[in-house]
C-alpha positions as CSV (number, residue, x, y, z in Angstrom):
1,M,26.8,11.1,89.4
2,G,24.9,14.0,88.4
3,L,24.5,15.1,91.8
4,L,28.3,14.7,92.5
5,L,29.1,16.7,89.4
6,E,26.7,19.5,90.8
7,W,28.1,19.7,94.2
8,S,31.7,19.5,92.9
9,I,30.5,22.9,90.7
10,V,29.0,24.0,93.7
11,K,32.1,23.8,96.1
12,T,34.3,25.5,93.0
13,L,32.0,28.4,92.8
14,L,31.9,29.0,96.8
15,L,35.6,28.7,96.7
16,Q,36.0,31.4,94.4
17,L,33.4,33.4,95.9
18,G,35.3,33.0,99.0
19,V,38.6,33.9,97.4
20,I,37.0,37.1,96.0
21,A,35.7,38.0,99.2
22,H,38.7,37.2,101.2
23,F,40.4,39.7,98.5
24,L,37.9,42.4,98.9
25,I,38.0,42.2,102.6
26,T,42.1,42.5,102.3
27,L,41.7,45.2,99.9
28,W,39.4,47.0,102.0
29,L,41.4,46.5,105.3
30,V,44.6,47.9,103.6
31,V,43.0,51.1,102.6
32,R,41.9,51.6,106.4
33,V,45.7,50.8,107.2
34,I,46.5,53.6,104.7
35,Q,44.0,55.7,106.5
36,Q,44.2,54.9,110.0
37,Q,47.7,54.3,110.7
38,R,49.7,57.4,111.2
39,H,53.3,55.6,111.4
40,Q,54.7,54.4,108.2
41,S,56.6,51.0,109.8
42,V,53.1,50.2,111.6
43,A,51.3,50.4,108.2
44,I,53.9,48.3,106.5
45,A,54.0,45.6,109.2
46,W,50.2,45.4,109.0
47,I,50.1,45.2,105.2
48,A,52.5,42.6,105.4
49,V,50.3,40.4,107.8
50,L,47.2,40.7,105.9
51,F,48.7,39.1,102.8
52,A,51.1,37.0,104.5
53,L,48.7,35.2,107.0
54,P,45.3,35.2,104.8
55,V,41.9,34.8,107.3
56,V,44.2,35.0,110.3
57,G,45.7,38.4,109.1
58,I,41.8,39.9,108.9
59,I,40.8,38.5,112.2
60,G,44.4,39.9,113.7
61,Y,43.7,43.4,112.3
62,M,39.8,43.5,113.0
63,L,40.9,42.7,116.8
64,F,44.3,44.5,117.4
65,G,44.6,46.9,114.4
66,E,43.4,50.3,115.4
67,I,43.6,52.0,118.6
68,N,39.8,51.9,120.3
69,I,39.7,52.0,124.2
70,G,35.5,52.3,123.5
71,H,33.4,54.9,123.0
72,Q,32.0,55.3,126.4
73,Y,35.2,55.1,128.1
74,R,37.0,57.4,126.1
75,K,34.1,59.9,126.8
76,R,33.9,59.5,130.7
77,S,38.2,59.9,130.4
78,L,37.9,63.1,128.6
79,M,35.3,64.5,130.2
80,A,37.0,63.4,133.5
81,Q,40.2,64.9,132.3
82,K,38.5,68.5,131.4
83,L,36.7,68.4,135.0
84,L,40.3,68.2,136.4
85,R,42.1,70.3,134.1
86,D,39.7,73.0,134.7
87,F,40.1,72.4,138.6
88,A,43.9,72.7,138.0
89,N,43.5,75.8,136.3
90,A,41.4,77.2,139.2
91,Q,44.4,77.0,141.3
92,Q,46.1,79.7,139.3
93,I,49.5,77.9,138.9
94,D,51.9,80.0,137.3
95,F,54.0,77.2,135.3
96,N,56.8,80.0,134.2
97,E,57.2,81.2,137.8
98,I,57.9,77.5,139.1
99,S,59.8,76.4,136.0
100,K,61.9,79.8,136.1
101,N,65.2,77.8,137.5
102,L,65.2,75.4,134.8
103,D,67.8,76.1,131.7
104,T,66.2,77.0,128.3
105,E,66.2,72.9,126.8
106,A,64.6,71.8,130.1
107,R,61.8,74.1,130.2
108,Q,61.5,73.4,126.4
109,L,61.0,69.8,127.3
110,S,58.7,70.5,130.1
111,N,56.4,72.3,127.6
112,I,55.6,69.1,125.6
113,A,53.9,67.6,128.6
114,L,52.3,70.7,129.9
115,L,50.4,71.0,126.5
116,K,49.1,67.7,126.4
117,T,48.5,67.0,130.0
118,G,48.1,70.5,131.7
119,L,50.5,69.2,134.4
120,G,53.9,71.0,135.0
121,V,56.9,71.3,136.7
122,Y,56.4,71.5,140.4
123,D,58.9,72.3,143.0
124,H,59.7,71.6,146.5
125,H,59.4,67.9,146.6
126,T,61.6,65.1,148.6
127,L,62.5,62.0,146.8
128,T,63.7,58.5,147.9
129,L,65.1,56.1,145.5
130,M,64.4,52.5,146.5
131,T,66.0,49.5,144.5
132,D,65.4,46.8,147.0
133,A,61.9,44.8,147.3
134,D,62.1,44.7,151.0
135,H,63.0,48.3,150.9
136,I,59.9,49.0,148.8
137,F,57.4,46.8,150.7
138,A,58.4,48.0,154.1
139,S,57.9,52.2,153.0
140,L,54.7,51.2,151.2
141,L,53.5,49.4,154.8
142,A,54.9,52.3,156.7
143,D,52.6,54.6,154.5
144,I,49.2,52.3,154.9
145,R,49.6,52.2,158.6
146,A,50.2,55.7,158.7
147,A,47.5,56.8,156.6
148,N,45.1,59.1,158.1
149,T,42.2,59.8,155.3
150,M,43.1,58.3,151.9
151,I,45.0,55.6,150.0
152,L,44.9,55.4,146.4
153,L,46.6,52.4,144.5
154,E,46.7,51.6,140.8
155,F,48.8,48.8,139.3
156,Y,48.9,46.9,136.3
157,I,49.7,43.5,138.2
158,V,48.2,42.8,141.7
159,S,49.6,39.1,142.3
160,P,48.5,38.1,146.2
161,Q,51.5,36.0,147.0
162,G,54.2,36.2,149.7
163,R,54.6,40.1,151.0
164,V,51.8,41.2,148.8
165,I,49.5,39.5,151.6
166,E,50.5,41.5,154.3
167,L,50.2,44.6,151.9
168,L,46.8,44.0,151.3
169,E,45.8,43.0,155.1
170,A,47.2,46.2,156.2
171,L,44.8,47.8,153.5
172,M,42.1,46.1,155.1
173,E,42.8,47.3,158.6
174,A,43.3,50.7,157.2
175,T,39.7,50.7,156.4
176,Q,38.6,49.9,160.1
177,R,40.7,53.4,161.0
178,G,38.0,55.2,158.9
179,V,40.7,55.5,156.0
180,S,39.3,55.4,152.3
181,V,40.9,53.1,150.2
182,H,40.7,52.4,146.5
183,L,42.6,49.8,144.7
184,L,42.5,50.1,140.7
185,A,44.2,47.3,138.9
186,D,44.3,46.1,135.6
187,S,41.7,43.4,134.3
188,V,44.7,41.3,132.1
189,G,47.6,42.1,134.1
190,S,45.9,40.9,137.5
191,H,43.8,38.6,135.9
192,A,44.5,36.2,138.6
193,F,43.8,38.6,141.7
194,F,40.5,39.2,140.3
195,R,39.5,35.4,140.0
196,S,40.9,34.8,143.7
197,Q,39.1,35.4,146.8
198,W,41.1,38.6,147.7
199,V,38.9,40.7,146.1
200,N,35.9,39.7,148.0
201,K,37.6,39.9,151.3
202,L,39.0,43.3,150.6
203,K,35.4,44.7,149.5
204,D,34.0,42.9,152.5
205,A,36.6,45.0,154.5
206,G,35.4,48.1,153.1
207,V,38.2,48.6,150.2
208,F,36.7,49.7,147.2
209,V,38.4,47.7,144.2
210,H,38.1,48.7,140.4
211,E,38.9,46.8,137.5
212,S,40.6,48.5,134.9
213,L,40.1,48.3,131.3
214,P,37.6,45.0,132.0
215,V,37.7,42.3,129.2
216,G,35.1,40.3,127.7
217,L,33.8,38.5,124.4
218,F,31.6,41.5,123.8
219,K,34.0,44.2,124.8
220,T,36.6,42.6,122.4
221,I,34.0,42.9,119.6
222,V,33.3,47.0,120.3
223,K,37.3,47.8,121.9
224,R,40.7,46.9,121.4
225,I,41.6,44.7,124.2
226,D,45.4,44.7,124.4
227,I,45.3,48.5,125.2
228,R,46.3,48.0,128.9
229,N,46.6,50.2,132.3
230,H,50.3,49.8,132.6
231,R,50.6,52.5,135.5
232,K,52.1,52.0,139.0
233,L,50.9,54.4,141.4
234,A,50.4,54.6,145.2
235,I,48.8,57.7,147.0
236,F,48.7,58.2,150.7
237,D,47.1,61.5,152.2
238,N,48.0,63.4,149.0
239,C,51.0,63.9,150.6
240,Y,53.3,60.9,149.7
241,G,53.3,59.3,146.3
242,Y,55.2,56.5,144.5
243,T,55.7,55.6,141.3
244,G,58.5,53.3,139.4
245,S,58.4,50.1,137.6
246,F,57.6,48.0,140.9
247,N,54.2,46.2,140.3
248,L,52.6,44.6,143.6
249,I,54.4,41.4,143.4
250,D,56.7,39.3,145.3
251,P,59.7,38.5,143.2
252,D,60.4,35.5,145.3
253,F,57.1,34.1,143.9
254,F,56.5,35.8,140.8
255,K,57.0,33.9,137.5
256,Q,59.4,31.7,138.6
257,N,58.7,29.2,135.9
258,E,59.7,31.8,133.3
259,H,63.6,30.7,133.9
260,V,64.3,34.6,133.7
261,G,65.2,35.0,137.4
262,K,63.9,37.6,139.8
263,W,62.3,40.9,138.6
264,I,64.7,43.8,139.6
265,D,62.5,46.8,140.0
266,V,62.7,50.3,141.4
267,M,60.5,52.7,143.0
268,I,60.6,56.5,144.2
269,R,58.7,57.9,146.9
270,V,57.4,61.3,146.6
271,E,57.2,63.5,149.4
272,S,55.5,67.3,149.4
273,H,53.2,69.4,151.5
274,D,52.9,72.3,149.1
275,T,49.5,73.0,148.0
276,V,50.4,72.2,144.3
277,N,52.5,69.4,143.6
278,S,53.3,66.2,141.7
279,V,51.4,63.8,144.7
280,K,48.5,65.6,143.9
281,A,48.8,65.1,140.1
282,M,49.3,61.1,140.9
283,S,45.9,61.6,142.3
284,L,44.5,63.5,139.7
285,V,45.8,60.9,137.4
286,T,44.5,57.7,139.5
287,T,40.8,59.8,140.0
288,T,40.4,60.3,136.4
289,D,41.0,56.4,135.8
290,I,38.8,55.1,138.4
291,S,36.2,57.9,137.1
292,A,36.4,56.7,133.4
293,E,35.5,52.9,134.4
294,T,31.7,53.4,135.2
295,N,29.2,56.1,135.0
296,A,28.8,56.2,138.5
297,N,31.9,56.7,139.3
298,F,32.3,59.6,136.9
299,S,28.9,60.8,138.3
300,S,30.4,61.0,141.9
301,L,33.7,62.9,140.7
302,E,31.8,65.7,138.9
303,K,29.8,66.2,141.9
304,I,32.8,66.5,144.2
305,V,34.7,68.8,141.7
306,N,31.5,71.0,141.4
307,R,31.4,71.6,145.2
308,F,34.8,72.1,145.9
309,T,37.2,74.3,144.4
310,K,40.1,74.9,146.5
311,S,41.7,71.9,147.6
312,L,41.3,68.0,145.8
313,Y,39.0,65.5,147.0
314,I,38.7,62.1,145.7
315,G,35.3,60.4,145.1
316,T,33.9,57.3,143.3
317,S,30.7,55.2,143.8
318,K,29.4,54.1,147.0
319,L,32.8,55.9,148.7
320,H,32.0,58.4,151.8
321,H,34.4,61.5,150.7
322,R,36.8,62.9,152.7
323,K,38.7,66.2,152.3
324,L,42.6,65.4,151.8
325,Q,44.2,67.1,154.5
326,H,48.1,67.6,154.8
327,V,49.3,64.9,157.3
328,T,52.9,64.4,158.7
329,N,54.4,61.0,158.2
330,A,55.6,59.3,161.7
331,R,58.2,57.4,160.0
332,E,61.7,58.4,159.0
333,V,62.6,57.0,155.2
334,G,66.2,57.1,153.8
335,Q,68.9,59.2,155.5
336,N,69.7,62.8,155.7
337,A,68.1,64.6,152.8
338,N,70.9,66.8,152.0
339,T,73.6,64.3,151.7
340,R,74.7,64.0,148.1
341,V,75.5,61.3,146.0
342,P,79.2,61.4,144.3
343,K,78.9,61.8,140.6
344,P,79.3,58.5,138.7
345,H,82.3,58.3,135.9
346,L,80.9,56.7,132.7
347,L,84.0,56.5,131.2
348,N,85.4,53.9,133.6
349,I,82.3,51.8,135.5
350,L,83.8,51.5,138.9
351,P,83.2,48.7,141.3
352,L,80.4,50.3,144.0
353,Q,79.6,49.7,147.0
354,S,77.4,46.7,147.5
355,N,74.6,47.8,149.5
356,L,72.8,50.5,147.4
357,Q,69.2,49.8,148.6
358,A,69.2,52.4,150.7
359,Y,69.7,55.9,148.9
360,P,69.4,59.1,151.0
361,S,66.5,61.2,150.4
362,V,66.8,64.4,148.3
363,S,65.2,67.3,149.0
364,Q,63.9,70.6,147.0
365,V,63.2,68.3,143.7
366,S,61.7,70.0,140.9
367,L,59.1,67.1,139.3
368,Q,56.7,67.1,136.4
369,L,54.5,64.0,136.4
370,I,53.6,63.0,132.5
371,P,50.9,60.4,132.3
372,S,49.9,59.2,128.6
373,A,47.2,57.1,127.2
374,P,45.9,56.4,123.4
375,E,43.3,58.5,122.1
376,L,43.7,61.1,125.2
377,T,47.3,62.7,125.7
378,G,48.6,61.1,122.6
379,H,52.3,59.9,122.6
380,V,53.2,62.6,125.3
381,I,56.2,60.3,127.1
382,Y,57.8,59.4,123.6
383,E,57.7,62.9,122.1
384,T,59.3,64.1,125.6
385,L,62.0,61.0,125.5
386,V,63.0,61.2,121.9
387,C,63.4,65.1,122.2
388,A,65.6,64.4,125.9
389,I,67.9,62.3,123.4
390,F,68.2,64.5,120.8
391,A,69.2,67.1,123.1
392,A,71.8,65.4,124.9
393,K,75.4,66.8,125.1
394,K,77.6,64.5,127.0
395,Q,75.8,61.2,128.0
396,V,72.8,59.6,127.6
397,V,72.1,55.8,129.8
398,I,69.1,53.9,129.4
399,T,68.0,51.0,131.4
400,T,64.8,49.3,130.0
401,P,63.7,45.4,130.0
402,Y,62.2,45.7,126.4
403,F,64.0,47.6,123.6
404,V,62.0,47.5,120.4
405,P,62.3,51.1,119.1
406,D,60.8,52.6,116.0
407,D,62.8,54.7,113.1
408,A,62.8,58.2,115.1
409,L,63.6,56.7,118.3
410,L,66.5,54.6,116.5
411,L,67.7,57.5,114.7
412,A,67.9,59.7,117.9
413,I,70.0,57.2,119.8
414,T,72.6,56.5,116.7
415,T,72.9,60.1,115.9
416,A,73.5,60.9,119.5
417,A,76.4,58.7,119.6
418,K,77.4,59.4,116.4
419,R,77.9,63.2,117.4
420,G,80.1,62.0,120.4
421,V,77.6,61.9,123.1
422,K,78.2,58.5,125.3
423,V,75.4,56.3,124.7
424,I,74.9,53.0,127.3
425,L,71.9,50.6,126.8
426,N,71.2,48.3,129.4
427,V,69.0,45.5,128.9
428,P,68.5,41.7,130.6
429,K,69.9,38.9,129.1
430,K,66.7,37.2,129.5
431,V,63.2,38.4,128.8
432,D,59.8,36.6,129.5
433,S,59.2,37.3,125.7
434,L,60.9,35.4,123.2
435,L,59.4,37.6,120.3
436,V,60.6,40.8,122.1
437,R,63.9,39.5,122.7
438,F,64.4,38.5,118.9
439,A,63.1,41.7,117.8
440,S,65.6,43.8,120.4
441,Q,68.1,41.7,119.2
442,A,67.9,43.0,115.4
443,Y,68.6,46.5,116.6
444,F,72.0,45.7,118.2
445,E,73.9,45.5,115.2
446,P,73.0,49.3,113.7
447,L,73.4,50.8,117.7
448,L,77.2,48.7,118.2
449,S,77.9,50.5,114.9
450,A,77.2,53.5,115.6
451,G,78.9,53.5,118.8
452,V,76.4,53.0,121.5
453,Q,77.4,50.5,124.3
454,I,75.2,47.5,125.0
455,Y,75.1,45.8,128.3
456,L,73.2,42.7,129.2
457,F,71.9,42.2,132.9
458,N,72.7,38.8,133.8
459,A,71.3,38.9,137.6
460,G,67.5,38.5,136.6
461,L,64.9,40.4,134.6
462,L,65.9,43.9,135.0
463,H,62.8,45.5,135.0
464,A,63.8,49.0,135.6
465,K,62.7,51.9,133.3
466,I,65.0,54.8,133.6
467,L,66.5,57.2,130.9
468,C,69.3,59.7,132.2
469,V,70.6,62.6,129.9
470,D,73.6,64.3,130.6
471,D,73.9,64.9,134.4
472,D,70.5,66.7,135.3
473,Y,67.8,65.2,133.4
474,C,66.1,62.0,134.3
475,L,62.8,60.4,132.9
476,F,61.7,57.6,135.5
477,G,58.4,55.4,135.4
478,T,56.6,52.5,134.3
479,V,57.5,52.9,130.3
480,N,59.4,50.6,128.0
481,M,61.3,51.3,125.1
482,D,58.9,49.6,122.9
483,M,55.9,50.6,120.7
484,R,53.3,49.0,123.1
485,S,54.2,51.3,125.6
486,F,54.8,54.2,123.4
487,Y,51.2,53.9,121.7
488,L,48.9,51.7,123.2
489,N,49.3,51.4,126.9
490,M,48.1,53.8,129.8
491,E,51.6,54.8,131.1
492,V,53.1,57.3,133.5
493,S,56.6,58.8,133.8
494,M,58.4,61.4,136.1
495,A,60.4,64.2,134.6
496,I,63.1,65.0,137.3
497,Y,65.0,68.2,137.1
498,N,67.5,67.9,139.6
499,R,71.4,67.1,139.4
500,T,71.6,65.3,142.5
501,M,68.7,62.8,142.0
502,T,69.8,62.3,138.4
503,Q,73.3,61.1,140.2
504,Q,71.6,59.2,142.4
505,M,69.6,57.3,139.3
506,L,73.3,57.2,137.6
507,T,74.3,55.4,140.4
508,C,71.8,52.9,140.4
509,Q,72.2,52.3,136.7
510,H,76.1,51.7,137.1
511,E,75.0,49.2,139.8
512,Y,73.4,47.1,137.0
513,L,75.8,47.9,134.5
514,R,78.2,46.1,137.0
515,Q,76.2,43.0,136.8
516,S,76.1,42.8,133.1
517,E,78.3,41.7,130.4
518,P,79.3,44.2,127.5
519,L,78.2,42.9,124.2
520,Q,81.4,43.1,121.7
521,R,80.6,43.9,118.3
522,D,83.0,41.7,116.6
523,G,81.7,38.7,118.6
524,W,77.9,39.9,118.0
525,Q,78.8,39.7,114.1
526,Q,79.9,36.2,114.3
527,R,76.6,35.1,115.2
528,S,75.1,32.3,112.6
529,F,73.3,33.2,109.4
530,G,70.1,31.4,111.0
531,A,70.3,33.6,114.4
532,K,70.5,36.8,112.3
533,F,67.8,35.8,109.7
534,L,65.4,35.0,112.7
535,D,66.1,38.4,114.5
536,N,65.7,40.2,111.2
537,A,62.5,38.4,110.3
538,I,60.9,39.2,113.6
539,R,62.0,43.0,113.6
540,L,59.8,43.1,110.4
541,F,56.7,42.8,113.0
542,S,58.4,44.9,115.7
543,P,55.8,47.8,115.3
544,L,53.3,45.3,116.2
545,L,54.9,44.0,119.2
């Protein structure tokens, strides 16, 4: 009896000590949240999680609460960026001269990214917009088979199914011609790829496969594992480049069990043979990302940059380095580059031609590549996007799969609508994340009340990420309209300063709108109390999604 009584006292004491320890740890983490989190909404959300979810909240914050890409990775990446920025400065690029044809507001927007990344506006590009997976695969395969010296691929998801297999086989064939081929894929997004036989097959054929931001038990302790490389880039011979929302997936096979339909993606092919151009800027980004992964990769980059000062070279561990030369692509992509697309009418969304996959190429386009990464470039894409919406005079058309804005972005969109700017938001009716779907829906009421027109896409998971402002500025790339893309992921966007190309983008967006249903404010307000409560409850945690 005495032993039981003593054990009862010990258990009570241990419980009390546990409660005190938990309270002190929670209090300490609350202090860290206040010190570390620069965004009020994120700080409030984490404090709510810490108090609402005992123990779980503490573990969650320790794993995901603070941005930490790892000391060694950050060090290598910063050093690589400095090397490449010094290299770019050696080119003696006069960005003021290049951007002199831009209006004042466009120049101000370009300065945001120039200050953070060192990449300015380059001119003389030919762009081809592709909105169909068949066209994208055909174009990528043609460039792989025509490549003479170098292929760089950087993708969040590589899924070796369907037509992707043909593309991987083409990469192996390219190495037999002496082409240097590098494939960088995100460790989490391409988890199935790294567990497949394809990694060894590619390496055996001479393809250099790199795992971006690898995860593991030890890495979970020393760095935040949900910071991902969400970029999609492909570069060929430093003259042809691709970016957009398209991963290396075949939509006929990818995530068919999610019941959201096929993924609908867009890609832009960029061509330029100038000494300085945005394709080489893409090479800089991918080279930096590859070099930041290991010390050996960074050492190779350092040797090459120190050796060559007049033209860009790509190099990483175990790679025979080749000078990147201008080459002529033997194939034709698109139609006449001088063909203009009629300006779409926003006030009346007109039925468009049914086949818009083959857009005509557009020449003489001024571009600015904008890469973003946590702890490295800050929130440069987010800042550019918010400023662009605030600067809108006539119209803002947003196409995004995931829409979870913060207060500043929501303010920019709603005030634009209130001051008479026509604002259209197009999102998928179904997405592959229930939490994001509920959080997104919580913002529909204030948007509709401000006069924003919301359309729900019915023909699959609309994965395109496009922002068109007025009729002469477009942001296009990999960035979703959510906090993860803005603050956590490594992303890349292109700022397009060209009226004809922006009109093509608007035409593409209007084709998506034609396959969407408008959301009516009256009907939306009549939803049940439970549905509204669920959306608003999830919204409280939207800064963490």
